[in-house]
MIMARZA-985649 format. One line per 10 residues: number of its first residue (from 1); their letters; for each residue x negated, y, z of N, C-alpha, C. Coordinates in Angstrom, 3 decimals. Layout:
<nodes>
NUM> a> X:Y:Z:X:Y:Z:X:Y:Z; ... $
</nodes>
This chain:
<nodes>
1> mteddkkale> -104.283:12.297:-8.945:-105.562:12.528:-8.261:-106.527:11.395:-8.586; -107.738:11.741:-8.972:-108.726:10.742:-9.363:-109.378:10.111:-8.132; -110.107:9.013:-8.376:-110.846:8.378:-7.287:-111.918:9.319:-6.740; -112.536:10.093:-7.631:-113.546:11.054:-7.179:-112.928:12.124:-6.283; -111.690:12.536:-6.614:-111.004:13.520:-5.774:-110.686:12.935:-4.399; -110.290:11.667:-4.382:-110.005:11.010:-3.098:-111.268:10.922:-2.245; -112.400:10.638:-2.895:-113.674:10.586:-2.164:-114.044:11.964:-1.619; -113.736:13.002:-2.409:-114.022:14.364:-1.949:-113.193:14.701:-0.710; -111.921:14.302:-0.709:-111.071:14.531:0.459:-111.592:13.772:1.675; -112.042:12.559:1.440:-112.611:11.774:2.538:-113.842:12.473:3.119 $
11> glfvnsqafl> -114.675:13.016:2.219:-115.860:13.734:2.678:-115.518:14.954:3.515; -114.404:15.603:3.191:-113.994:16.801:3.923:-113.284:16.484:5.234; -112.475:15.419:5.237:-111.564:15.200:6.355:-111.908:14.007:7.243; -112.867:13.174:6.826:-113.224:11.993:7.613:-114.659:12.062:8.122; -115.591:12.459:7.253:-117.006:12.508:7.652:-117.209:13.425:8.854; -118.059:13.003:9.781:-118.359:13.873:10.924:-119.007:15.176:10.451; -119.940:15.071:9.484:-120.469:16.255:8.795:-119.695:16.393:7.496; -118.785:17.352:7.462:-117.967:17.531:6.260:-118.852:17.826:5.061; -118.470:17.279:3.912:-119.263:17.447:2.688:-118.325:17.640:1.509; -118.652:18.593:0.660:-117.907:18.842:-0.570:-118.867:18.733:-1.738 $
21> pprffynslg> -118.603:17.852:-2.709:-119.550:17.643:-3.816:-119.798:18.920:-4.617; -121.010:19.094:-5.129:-121.354:20.308:-5.887:-120.512:20.527:-7.136; -119.845:19.487:-7.633:-119.025:19.690:-8.840:-117.929:20.727:-8.598; -117.574:20.952:-7.325:-116.527:21.932:-7.048:-117.003:23.372:-7.226; -118.292:23.575:-7.413:-118.783:24.907:-7.761:-118.295:25.341:-9.142; -118.036:24.362:-10.020:-118.002:24.667:-11.449:-116.601:24.639:-12.045; -115.805:25.643:-11.708:-114.658:26.002:-12.527:-115.087:27.187:-13.393; -114.135:27.818:-14.065:-114.529:28.921:-14.959:-115.210:30.053:-14.192; -114.672:30.403:-13.020:-115.297:31.457:-12.213:-116.674:31.019:-11.742; -116.793:29.765:-11.324:-118.082:29.260:-10.864:-119.138:29.304:-11.946 $
31> gllfeaitrl> -118.726:29.004:-13.183:-119.671:29.077:-14.294:-120.207:30.483:-14.488; -119.324:31.470:-14.375:-119.750:32.865:-14.520:-120.653:33.291:-13.363; -120.308:32.848:-12.156:-121.130:33.199:-10.996:-122.514:32.573:-11.088; -122.578:31.324:-11.553:-123.896:30.701:-11.667:-124.733:31.400:-12.737; -124.086:31.810:-13.818:-124.812:32.560:-14.846:-125.397:33.840:-14.249; -124.634:34.485:-13.363:-125.139:35.691:-12.692:-126.306:35.357:-11.765; -126.229:34.221:-11.072:-127.315:33.805:-10.176:-128.626:33.687:-10.940; -128.562:33.119:-12.131:-129.791:32.894:-12.903:-130.470:34.195:-13.310; -129.757:35.317:-13.195:-130.331:36.612:-13.561:-130.852:37.385:-12.350; -130.666:36.824:-11.167:-131.107:37.510:-9.959:-132.625:37.501:-9.837 $
41> eeytptkdel> -133.153:38.552:-9.241:-134.600:38.643:-9.039:-135.109:37.492:-8.177; -134.326:37.111:-7.157:-134.778:36.079:-6.218:-134.784:34.681:-6.828; -133.989:34.468:-7.873:-133.831:33.117:-8.416:-134.753:32.948:-9.625; -135.872:32.269:-9.416:-136.898:32.177:-10.460:-136.833:30.943:-11.358; -136.178:29.826:-10.969:-136.253:28.627:-11.812:-135.832:28.843:-13.256; -134.730:29.562:-13.479:-134.253:29.752:-14.848:-135.255:30.548:-15.675; -135.797:31.600:-15.094:-136.768:32.421:-15.826:-138.057:31.642:-16.093; -138.503:30.874:-15.105:-139.728:30.089:-15.280:-139.543:29.023:-16.353; -138.392:28.373:-16.317:-138.116:27.324:-17.300:-138.045:27.901:-18.709; -137.378:29.035:-18.845:-137.289:29.687:-20.146:-138.669:30.037:-20.672 $
51> sifqnrirei> -139.539:30.519:-19.801:-140.904:30.851:-20.206:-141.642:29.619:-20.724; -141.455:28.493:-20.049:-142.100:27.252:-20.499:-141.602:26.875:-21.885; -140.288:26.932:-22.088:-139.745:26.566:-23.398:-140.210:27.538:-24.486; -140.276:28.810:-24.157:-140.715:29.793:-25.153:-142.157:29.559:-25.585; -142.991:29.150:-24.646:-144.425:29.034:-24.923:-144.895:27.627:-25.273; -144.093:26.606:-24.924:-144.586:25.241:-25.082:-143.663:24.344:-25.912; -142.581:24.896:-26.461:-141.580:24.044:-27.110:-142.152:23.293:-28.308; -143.107:23.881:-29.018:-143.679:23.179:-30.169:-144.498:21.975:-29.724; -145.158:22.096:-28.580:-145.878:20.941:-28.023:-144.892:19.856:-27.601; -143.781:20.276:-27.010:-142.752:19.323:-26.594:-142.164:18.621:-27.807 $
61> kkilpsdicl> -141.900:19.379:-28.861:-141.335:18.819:-30.088:-142.219:17.705:-30.648; -143.533:17.876:-30.589:-144.454:16.878:-31.141:-144.380:15.548:-30.396; -143.977:15.583:-29.149:-143.895:14.368:-28.344:-142.635:13.569:-28.668; -141.581:14.259:-29.111:-140.285:13.623:-29.320:-140.257:12.803:-30.600; -139.388:11.787:-30.668:-139.181:11.059:-31.924:-138.668:12.007:-33.005; -138.706:11.572:-34.238:-138.350:12.465:-35.348:-136.845:12.617:-35.531; -136.090:11.562:-35.373:-134.639:11.609:-35.601:-133.925:11.381:-34.272; -133.368:12.455:-33.724:-132.819:12.343:-32.372:-131.407:12.910:-32.257; -130.718:12.423:-31.237:-129.507:13.061:-30.724:-129.895:13.678:-29.388; -129.804:14.994:-29.281:-130.142:15.693:-28.042:-128.876:15.816:-27.203 $
71> idlgagncsk> -128.910:15.276:-25.988:-127.739:15.224:-25.115:-127.981:16.142:-23.924; -127.254:17.241:-23.884:-127.440:18.277:-22.864:-126.496:18.004:-21.697; -127.044:17.536:-20.582:-126.237:17.234:-19.401:-126.065:18.488:-18.554; -124.805:18.872:-18.320:-124.546:20.106:-17.581:-124.844:21.320:-18.426; -124.330:21.316:-19.652:-124.696:22.333:-20.645:-124.291:23.744:-20.241; -123.218:23.881:-19.473:-122.810:25.205:-18.990:-122.552:26.186:-20.113; -123.276:27.300:-20.119:-123.074:28.315:-21.162:-123.860:28.024:-22.436; -124.555:26.898:-22.472:-125.301:26.427:-23.653:-126.453:27.344:-24.047; -126.825:28.284:-23.194:-127.865:29.245:-23.574:-129.239:28.592:-23.693; -129.527:27.617:-22.835:-130.830:26.952:-22.910:-130.939:26.138:-24.186 $
81> aekilpevcp> -129.876:25.423:-24.510:-129.880:24.652:-25.749:-130.022:25.566:-26.961; -129.346:26.697:-26.919:-129.397:27.626:-28.048:-130.819:28.088:-28.333; -131.628:28.187:-27.295:-133.002:28.666:-27.471:-133.934:27.590:-28.013; -133.660:26.314:-27.701:-134.588:25.271:-28.156:-134.123:24.541:-29.409; -132.840:24.588:-29.735:-132.335:23.833:-30.885:-133.026:24.190:-32.197; -133.275:25.484:-32.492:-133.948:25.794:-33.764:-135.338:25.185:-33.879; -136.000:24.933:-32.756:-137.336:24.331:-32.777:-137.276:22.807:-32.741; -136.383:22.264:-31.937:-136.301:20.806:-31.786:-135.623:20.160:-32.990; -134.624:20.841:-33.563:-133.948:20.385:-34.789:-133.425:18.950:-34.686; -132.569:18.648:-33.714:-132.009:17.299:-33.636:-131.009:17.053:-34.762 $
91> evflavdlps> -130.843:15.797:-35.120:-129.807:15.457:-36.100:-128.426:15.795:-35.534; -128.266:15.539:-34.231:-126.988:15.763:-33.553:-127.263:16.375:-32.185; -126.421:17.326:-31.785:-126.495:17.883:-30.436:-125.164:17.634:-29.741; -125.234:17.058:-28.537:-124.034:16.787:-27.749:-124.135:17.518:-26.414; -123.213:18.451:-26.182:-123.140:19.173:-24.910:-122.166:18.446:-23.991; -122.594:18.201:-22.760:-121.766:17.483:-21.787:-121.619:18.336:-20.535; -120.388:18.514:-20.087:-120.160:19.235:-18.834:-118.733:18.983:-18.360; -118.460:19.427:-17.143:-117.122:19.295:-16.583:-116.124:20.110:-17.399; -114.870:19.658:-17.459:-113.866:20.400:-18.222:-113.660:21.808:-17.666; -113.742:22.799:-18.535:-113.414:24.173:-18.149:-113.308:25.016:-19.414 $
101> kffrnsvtrl> -112.533:26.077:-19.329:-112.421:27.010:-20.447:-113.771:27.654:-20.725; -114.530:27.926:-19.665:-115.860:28.521:-19.799:-116.754:27.642:-20.673; -116.757:26.332:-20.414:-117.586:25.409:-21.192:-117.109:25.339:-22.635; -115.808:25.226:-22.841:-115.278:25.141:-24.213:-115.620:26.401:-25.007; -115.481:27.553:-24.386:-115.823:28.805:-25.072:-117.312:28.872:-25.397; -118.136:28.335:-24.500:-119.587:28.351:-24.720:-119.968:27.484:-25.915; -119.343:26.321:-26.030:-119.631:25.434:-27.162:-119.172:26.076:-28.466; -118.014:26.708:-28.445:-117.519:27.399:-29.643:-118.487:28.497:-30.071; -118.979:29.255:-29.101:-119.945:30.313:-29.414:-121.216:29.726:-30.013; -121.685:28.596:-29.459:-122.894:27.954:-29.972:-122.690:27.478:-31.406 $
111> knslrnqkiy> -121.540:26.911:-31.688:-121.245:26.458:-33.053:-121.263:27.629:-34.030; -120.726:28.749:-33.608:-120.712:29.928:-34.473:-122.111:30.500:-34.673; -122.967:30.320:-33.676:-124.330:30.843:-33.753:-125.242:29.960:-34.603; -125.031:28.641:-34.540:-125.891:27.678:-35.247:-125.033:26.833:-36.176; -124.610:27.428:-37.267:-123.632:26.783:-38.142:-124.188:25.570:-38.884; -125.498:25.478:-39.014:-126.090:24.338:-39.725:-126.408:23.161:-38.805; -126.167:23.328:-37.518:-126.453:22.273:-36.546:-125.172:21.496:-36.236; -125.246:20.167:-36.267:-124.108:19.342:-35.859:-123.990:19.399:-34.338; -122.881:19.961:-33.873:-122.687:20.195:-32.444:-121.373:19.562:-31.998; -121.447:18.792:-30.926:-120.269:18.138:-30.363:-120.215:18.432:-28.869 $
121> alekdftsgl> -119.035:18.249:-28.289:-118.868:18.480:-26.853:-118.131:17.310:-26.221; -118.543:16.981:-25.010:-117.884:15.942:-24.216:-117.617:16.519:-22.832; -116.342:16.616:-22.480:-115.957:17.111:-21.160:-115.858:15.922:-20.215; -116.823:15.839:-19.315:-116.916:14.651:-18.468:-117.769:14.951:-17.241; -117.431:14.299:-16.130:-118.292:14.312:-14.951:-119.357:13.242:-15.162; -120.510:13.653:-15.674:-121.544:12.692:-16.065:-122.257:12.073:-14.867; -121.956:12.548:-13.657:-122.631:11.986:-12.485:-122.277:10.524:-12.265; -121.185:10.078:-12.866:-120.798:8.670:-12.740:-121.400:7.806:-13.840; -122.252:8.397:-14.677:-122.899:7.651:-15.754:-122.414:8.113:-17.121; -123.161:7.765:-18.138:-122.806:8.103:-19.515:-123.294:6.974:-20.405 $
131> flseiarivg> -122.359:6.364:-21.126:-122.677:5.158:-21.877:-122.637:5.414:-23.380; -123.355:4.580:-24.095:-123.485:4.747:-25.539:-122.127:4.734:-26.223; -121.220:3.900:-25.758:-119.891:3.819:-26.373:-119.142:5.143:-26.242; -119.321:5.841:-25.113:-118.677:7.141:-24.924:-119.247:8.168:-25.892; -120.559:8.143:-26.057:-121.205:9.071:-26.983:-120.744:8.802:-28.407; -120.655:7.521:-28.766:-120.261:7.146:-30.130:-118.846:7.611:-30.446; -117.973:7.609:-29.456:-116.596:8.058:-29.697:-116.550:9.534:-30.078; -117.540:10.291:-29.641:-117.569:11.725:-29.929:-118.342:12.030:-31.210; -119.522:11.452:-31.364:-120.404:11.833:-32.478:-120.377:10.836:-33.631; -119.768:9.669:-33.418:-119.694:8.681:-34.494:-120.810:7.647:-34.424 $
141> daiyhldkvl> -120.781:6.722:-35.366:-121.719:5.594:-35.366:-123.157:6.006:-35.654; -123.366:7.237:-36.103:-124.739:7.694:-36.367:-125.610:7.595:-35.122; -124.980:7.633:-33.957:-125.741:7.591:-32.709:-126.547:6.310:-32.583; -126.079:5.242:-33.201:-126.765:3.951:-33.078:-128.085:3.930:-33.847; -128.291:4.913:-34.709:-129.512:4.965:-35.518:-130.440:6.105:-35.089; -130.083:6.784:-34.010:-130.874:7.918:-33.535:-131.454:7.627:-32.153; -132.602:8.225:-31.881:-133.142:8.169:-30.523:-132.385:9.176:-29.662; -131.937:8.711:-28.532:-131.131:9.544:-27.636:-132.049:10.210:-26.608; -132.130:11.539:-26.689:-133.003:12.315:-25.805:-132.134:13.129:-24.850; -132.257:12.851:-23.559:-131.546:13.644:-22.568:-132.229:14.988:-22.393 $
151> ffpgstigny> -131.433:16.039:-22.356:-131.912:17.379:-22.030:-131.272:17.736:-20.695; -132.083:17.743:-19.637:-131.560:17.910:-18.283:-132.332:19.027:-17.582; -132.093:20.278:-18.007:-132.852:21.414:-17.465:-132.258:21.924:-16.158; -132.842:23.013:-15.659:-132.256:23.715:-14.526:-132.487:23.080:-13.174; -133.325:22.056:-13.112:-133.584:21.330:-11.866:-132.311:20.771:-11.247; -131.337:20.433:-12.093:-130.117:19.797:-11.596:-130.427:18.471:-10.922; -131.506:17.820:-11.343:-131.899:16.555:-10.724:-132.146:16.743:-9.228; -132.471:17.959:-8.815:-132.706:18.237:-7.406:-131.470:18.115:-6.538; -130.272:18.117:-7.161:-129.044:17.946:-6.391:-128.880:16.522:-5.867; -129.697:15.609:-6.394:-129.637:14.209:-5.968:-130.777:13.909:-4.992 $
161> spidaknflm> -130.525:13.016:-4.046:-131.624:12.489:-3.242:-132.539:11.703:-4.171; -133.799:11.488:-3.814:-134.686:10.718:-4.697:-134.117:9.357:-5.098; -133.482:8.657:-4.170:-132.892:7.353:-4.505:-131.728:7.525:-5.466; -130.851:8.495:-5.189:-129.714:8.736:-6.077:-130.171:9.248:-7.437; -131.245:10.026:-7.469:-131.785:10.510:-8.740:-132.233:9.340:-9.603; -132.920:8.399:-8.996:-133.362:7.205:-9.721:-132.164:6.438:-10.260; -131.160:6.211:-9.420:-129.976:5.469:-9.861:-129.235:6.212:-10.964; -129.164:7.542:-10.835:-128.485:8.337:-11.860:-129.197:8.232:-13.201; -130.499:8.419:-13.206:-131.250:8.367:-14.460:-131.127:7.001:-15.126; -130.999:5.960:-14.323:-130.875:4.614:-14.873:-129.451:4.309:-15.331 $
171> sidhdsiiig> -128.486:5.199:-14.995:-127.086:4.972:-15.377:-126.730:5.596:-16.717; -127.663:6.323:-17.314:-127.419:7.014:-18.582:-128.137:6.274:-19.705; -127.403:5.954:-20.767:-128.024:5.319:-21.933:-128.839:6.359:-22.702; -130.164:6.185:-22.730:-131.009:7.118:-23.475:-132.380:6.503:-23.705; -133.163:7.173:-24.558:-134.498:6.681:-24.915:-135.615:7.555:-24.347; -135.362:8.862:-24.256:-136.366:9.802:-23.744:-135.657:10.898:-22.964; -136.451:11.714:-22.280:-135.855:12.784:-21.477:-136.744:14.024:-21.489; -136.087:15.193:-21.503:-136.716:16.488:-21.221:-136.036:16.995:-19.958; -136.794:17.150:-18.888:-136.168:17.455:-17.603:-136.932:18.556:-16.874; -136.180:19.511:-16.334:-136.771:20.619:-15.596:-136.680:20.391:-14.099 $
181> vdlikperem> -137.728:20.769:-13.372:-137.792:20.505:-11.930:-138.368:21.716:-11.194; -137.663:22.130:-10.151:-138.151:23.197:-9.285:-139.151:22.596:-8.302; -140.346:23.159:-8.254:-141.422:22.602:-7.436:-141.499:23.296:-6.072; -142.127:22.621:-5.125:-142.263:23.153:-3.768:-143.057:24.460:-3.792; -142.566:25.424:-3.027:-143.207:26.738:-2.925:-143.023:27.252:-1.499; -143.516:28.426:-1.146:-143.335:28.915:0.226:-141.867:28.937:0.649; -141.611:28.577:1.898:-140.240:28.401:2.393:-139.395:29.659:2.216; -139.944:30.813:2.533:-139.165:32.054:2.417:-138.713:32.285:0.976; -139.584:31.977:0.042:-139.255:32.150:-1.374:-138.139:31.195:-1.788; -138.192:29.958:-1.287:-137.156:28.984:-1.636:-135.807:29.385:-1.060 $
191> isayddslgv> -135.781:29.834:0.192:-134.509:30.197:0.820:-133.893:31.423:0.155; -134.699:32.427:-0.176:-134.155:33.648:-0.779:-133.501:33.371:-2.126; -133.949:32.336:-2.821:-133.341:31.973:-4.102:-131.913:31.474:-3.921; -131.573:31.021:-2.707:-130.236:30.491:-2.426:-129.459:31.367:-1.443; -129.998:32.521:-1.125:-129.319:33.452:-0.224:-129.709:34.870:-0.628; -129.284:35.267:-1.811:-129.728:36.520:-2.413:-129.114:37.730:-1.719; -129.757:38.856:-1.902:-129.358:40.085:-1.210:-128.023:40.636:-1.698; -127.622:40.318:-2.925:-126.344:40.805:-3.454:-125.161:39.939:-3.035; -125.428:38.745:-2.532:-124.344:37.865:-2.106:-123.686:37.086:-3.231; -124.340:37.004:-4.378:-123.757:36.263:-5.503:-123.707:34.767:-5.190 $
201> taafnknall> -124.784:34.239:-4.601:-124.804:32.820:-4.252:-123.763:32.515:-3.184; -123.542:33.440:-2.273:-122.500:33.262:-1.258:-121.128:33.145:-1.914; -120.850:33.988:-2.898:-119.574:33.921:-3.615:-119.455:32.609:-4.381; -120.551:32.183:-4.988:-120.593:30.913:-5.713:-120.260:29.753:-4.771; -120.820:29.778:-3.584:-120.584:28.723:-2.601:-119.129:28.734:-2.125; -118.616:29.908:-1.793:-117.239:30.012:-1.303:-116.219:29.647:-2.378; -116.564:29.897:-3.634:-115.655:29.557:-4.722:-115.355:28.062:-4.758; -116.263:27.243:-4.225:-116.010:25.797:-4.168:-114.749:25.497:-3.360; -114.476:26.307:-2.341:-113.261:26.105:-1.551:-112.014:26.478:-2.347; -112.093:27.544:-3.131:-110.969:27.901:-4.001:-110.685:26.784:-4.994 $
211> hanallgtdf> -111.749:26.220:-5.548:-111.607:25.123:-6.505:-111.014:23.895:-5.818; -111.459:23.622:-4.586:-110.904:22.500:-3.828:-109.417:22.714:-3.556; -109.039:23.935:-3.201:-107.616:24.223:-2.986:-106.798:23.909:-4.228; -107.327:24.277:-5.391:-106.602:24.074:-6.646:-106.527:22.601:-7.038; -107.628:21.869:-6.848:-107.686:20.477:-7.308:-107.181:19.478:-6.275; -107.438:19.747:-5.015:-107.176:18.753:-3.975:-105.948:19.061:-3.126; -105.379:20.244:-3.289:-104.210:20.600:-2.495:-104.537:20.999:-1.073; -105.777:21.416:-0.826:-106.162:21.900:0.502:-105.735:23.359:0.661; -105.846:23.864:1.880:-105.448:25.263:2.117:-106.528:26.018:2.899; -107.767:25.894:2.423:-108.861:26.649:3.034:-108.618:28.151:2.902 $
221> evgnwshkai> -108.865:28.894:3.971:-108.884:30.351:3.919:-110.336:30.768:3.692; -110.644:31.158:2.474:-112.035:31.380:2.081:-112.701:32.461:2.926; -111.932:33.452:3.337:-112.494:34.536:4.136:-112.958:34.108:5.519; -112.580:32.904:5.931:-112.975:32.418:7.256:-114.286:31.637:7.223; -114.981:31.688:6.089:-116.214:30.906:5.941:-117.363:31.803:5.506; -118.529:31.540:6.065:-119.729:32.288:5.680:-120.746:31.346:5.048; -121.554:31.897:4.181:-122.568:31.137:3.443:-123.845:31.017:4.262; -124.479:29.840:4.192:-125.750:29.635:4.881:-126.644:28.738:4.038; -127.920:29.120:3.909:-128.917:28.300:3.209:-130.075:28.038:4.160; -130.501:26.772:4.244:-131.622:26.403:5.110:-132.576:25.499:4.340 $
231> ynssksriem> -133.822:25.435:4.789:-134.781:24.493:4.214:-134.996:23.352:5.194; -134.666:22.143:4.755:-134.874:20.931:5.541:-136.229:20.364:5.139; -137.254:20.673:5.924:-138.616:20.304:5.533:-138.830:18.798:5.553; -138.129:18.080:6.434:-138.326:16.632:6.518:-137.834:15.918:5.266; -136.860:16.541:4.570:-136.325:15.939:3.349:-136.685:16.749:2.107; -137.515:17.763:2.283:-137.996:18.595:1.182:-136.843:19.104:0.322; -135.871:19.741:0.977:-134.716:20.219:0.222:-134.121:21.477:0.855; -133.568:22.308:0.003:-132.702:23.399:0.429:-131.300:22.824:0.606; -130.646:23.208:1.696:-129.257:22.809:1.912:-128.383:24.059:1.927; -127.233:23.975:1.260:-126.246:25.050:1.348:-125.065:24.546:2.171 $
241> hlvaksthpv> -124.604:25.421:3.058:-123.468:25.110:3.923:-122.485:26.275:3.900; -121.242:25.968:4.231:-120.240:26.973:4.546:-119.897:26.801:6.015; -119.999:27.872:6.785:-119.856:27.803:8.238:-118.576:28.524:8.659; -117.755:27.846:9.462:-116.496:28.428:9.932:-116.774:29.586:10.895; -116.148:30.733:10.618:-116.327:31.903:11.479:-115.499:31.792:12.759; -114.420:31.017:12.691:-113.560:30.796:13.851:-112.863:29.455:13.668; -112.170:28.980:14.683:-111.437:27.721:14.568:-110.464:27.809:13.402; -110.459:26.778:12.562:-109.743:26.863:11.288:-109.097:25.517:10.949; -107.772:25.375:11.152:-107.090:24.149:10.736:-106.895:24.129:9.218; -107.161:22.991:8.606:-107.017:22.841:7.157:-106.178:21.601:6.878 $
251> sspfgkrvfs> -105.185:21.753:6.012:-104.307:20.645:5.643:-104.567:20.208:4.220; -104.218:18.951:3.941:-104.362:18.399:2.595:-103.472:17.176:2.483; -103.301:16.628:1.263:-102.553:15.375:1.127:-103.184:14.229:1.915; -104.461:14.368:2.265:-105.195:13.325:2.987:-104.950:13.409:4.495; -104.480:14.559:4.952:-104.287:14.759:6.380:-104.724:16.147:6.796; -105.011:16.308:8.058:-105.355:17.613:8.606:-106.657:17.513:9.392; -107.443:18.592:9.357:-108.666:18.661:10.154:-108.795:20.065:10.719; -109.171:20.139:11.961:-109.420:21.436:12.584:-110.930:21.637:12.662; -111.423:22.612:11.917:-112.846:22.955:11.949:-113.086:23.938:13.091; -114.029:23.607:13.950:-114.368:24.482:15.070:-115.250:25.632:14.595 $
261> kgesihtens> -115.255:26.714:15.355:-116.150:27.827:15.050:-117.594:27.327:15.019; -118.311:27.646:13.949:-119.702:27.216:13.801:-119.868:25.880:13.102; -118.774:25.144:12.911:-118.857:23.865:12.194:-119.037:24.143:10.707; -119.777:23.280:10.026:-120.095:23.573:8.622:-119.594:22.499:7.670; -119.440:22.922:6.435:-119.227:22.016:5.302:-120.500:22.060:4.470; -121.107:20.927:4.290:-122.344:20.808:3.503:-121.940:20.740:2.031; -122.385:21.703:1.235:-121.929:21.779:-0.155:-122.983:21.414:-1.194; -124.263:21.533:-0.846:-125.274:21.234:-1.868:-126.619:20.923:-1.230; -127.334:20.004:-1.877:-128.756:19.792:-1.621:-129.522:20.152:-2.881; -130.668:20.757:-2.719:-131.549:21.033:-3.857:-132.952:20.584:-3.465 $
271> hkyslesfkn> -133.280:19.346:-3.867:-134.572:18.765:-3.500:-135.698:19.396:-4.308; -136.809:19.621:-3.647:-137.996:20.195:-4.276:-139.102:19.142:-4.309; -139.880:19.160:-5.382:-140.896:18.133:-5.595:-142.271:18.749:-5.794; -143.280:17.966:-5.481:-144.631:18.273:-5.937:-144.799:17.634:-7.309; -145.849:18.006:-8.014:-146.123:17.411:-9.320:-146.247:15.896:-9.192; -146.985:15.447:-8.201:-147.213:14.010:-8.024:-145.936:13.275:-7.643; -145.148:13.844:-6.724:-143.952:13.135:-6.263:-142.913:13.012:-7.365; -142.827:14.021:-8.260:-141.837:13.890:-9.329:-142.300:12.902:-10.395; -143.580:12.886:-10.696:-144.078:11.876:-11.629:-143.828:10.474:-11.078; -144.002:10.303:-9.784:-143.737:9.001:-9.170:-142.258:8.634:-9.266 $
281> lllgsgyvdi> -141.379:9.638:-9.134:-139.953:9.383:-9.301:-139.652:8.893:-10.711; -140.250:9.541:-11.712:-140.027:9.121:-13.094:-140.561:7.710:-13.335; -141.741:7.428:-12.830:-142.305:6.083:-12.985:-141.395:5.045:-12.338; -140.881:5.353:-11.162:-140.002:4.430:-10.460:-138.641:4.281:-11.100; -138.293:5.212:-11.990:-137.007:5.164:-12.690:-137.127:4.519:-14.065; -138.307:3.987:-14.377:-138.473:3.255:-15.625:-138.993:4.070:-16.786; -139.696:5.167:-16.507:-140.251:5.985:-17.584:-141.743:5.723:-17.757; -142.187:5.910:-18.985:-143.612:5.819:-19.313:-143.977:7.043:-20.153; -145.268:7.193:-20.456:-145.729:8.301:-21.315:-145.193:9.643:-20.814; -145.527:9.975:-19.587:-145.008:11.181:-18.934:-145.933:12.368:-19.199 $
291> ydflhpsnry> -145.357:13.451:-19.712:-146.092:14.691:-19.970:-145.503:15.788:-19.086; -146.354:16.660:-18.559:-145.860:17.773:-17.755:-146.283:19.101:-18.375; -145.378:20.073:-18.286:-145.602:21.433:-18.775:-145.241:22.373:-17.626; -146.253:22.951:-16.991:-146.047:23.748:-15.788:-146.056:25.241:-16.086; -145.227:25.975:-15.350:-145.281:27.433:-15.388:-146.611:27.876:-14.781; -147.208:28.967:-15.259:-148.500:29.424:-14.708:-148.492:29.625:-13.195; -147.329:29.911:-12.624:-147.228:30.107:-11.174:-147.205:28.791:-10.409; -147.054:27.677:-11.142:-146.890:26.345:-10.534:-145.624:26.237:-9.692; -144.649:27.128:-9.969:-143.377:27.069:-9.240:-142.390:26.123:-9.896; -142.635:25.789:-11.162:-141.636:25.057:-11.936:-142.333:24.203:-12.984 $
301> gvfvakrnkq> -141.713:23.073:-13.308:-142.278:22.202:-14.327:-141.212:21.612:-15.233; -141.566:21.407:-16.481:-140.750:20.653:-17.437:-141.506:19.373:-17.753; -140.809:18.256:-17.677:-141.420:16.955:-17.913:-140.748:16.289:-19.108; -141.552:15.628:-19.917:-141.049:14.857:-21.056:-141.539:13.432:-20.872; -140.629:12.470:-20.992:-141.006:11.077:-20.753:-140.156:10.151:-21.610; -140.671:8.964:-21.810:-140.004:7.945:-22.616:-139.542:6.811:-21.710; -138.350:6.281:-22.008:-137.853:5.143:-21.243:-138.610:3.887:-21.636; -138.993:3.112:-20.640:-139.569:1.795:-20.890:-138.436:0.860:-21.280; -138.445:0.369:-22.503:-137.349:-0.462:-23.009:-137.155:-1.722:-22.178; -138.183:-2.121:-21.451:-138.095:-3.344:-20.659:-137.624:-3.086:-19.233 $
311> s> -137.416:-1.794:-18.891:-137.018:-1.481:-17.507:-135.527:-1.715:-17.309 $
</nodes>
């Protein structure tokens, strides 16, 4: 059991508000469920982001250095990278994501689709940081002569609090970034994106308990939990919870906890930003030369920025 797994158990069995890290969403089943979520009518970030890349990628390309290694954090099914790689034309592409058969199959498919592109994969929980030495072990010494551009789409940055987002961005060795951000919109619209009418997001949320059972040795009864999404306006974020339908004792190597009816496990935060607040986050994280590319609806933005070498 890893230190991260021990921390996850502590979050479930010690914290007064139980918490399960979002990484537990992403086993092979979770990857498929999230892919389905991105196709839902209620979930607009993926469609908005794709539209921006389709219409503005050549402008984005002009901002980037000429010789780059594009590092895709949370690559998943690699579909976003597949759409921009022919235009961006990096010397090297590195896909990074948690270990899973789904991710490995996605990288293999991408290699078969883009045979002239140098493509590598790193199976890693990048939330703990990503260092140049780790990248070099995968792609070779060529990395030392290339500008490292992070590709961080999908508003994954929203899973971090603003302070944690800043610390995370500063923990990754890179020179520039392409990052997608879900912007503040009407509350009903934001909640429906995380509580769809088909129940796909509910299944995605509950699957985290199945993954926890497999990795942590817990014995959650998934059918005893219901999905809930709320908007916390004071923190400008959507929160996802799993709520116990009845009293539910759960055991693990860490000990035992009895969840009362109505008690919740907090599984995800998705922070939403205004244009100004996200630019301020980038500035505070050591970026300069910030460019924004907004969807016509102003629901979503892609930002390109350069790291200040002195930060």
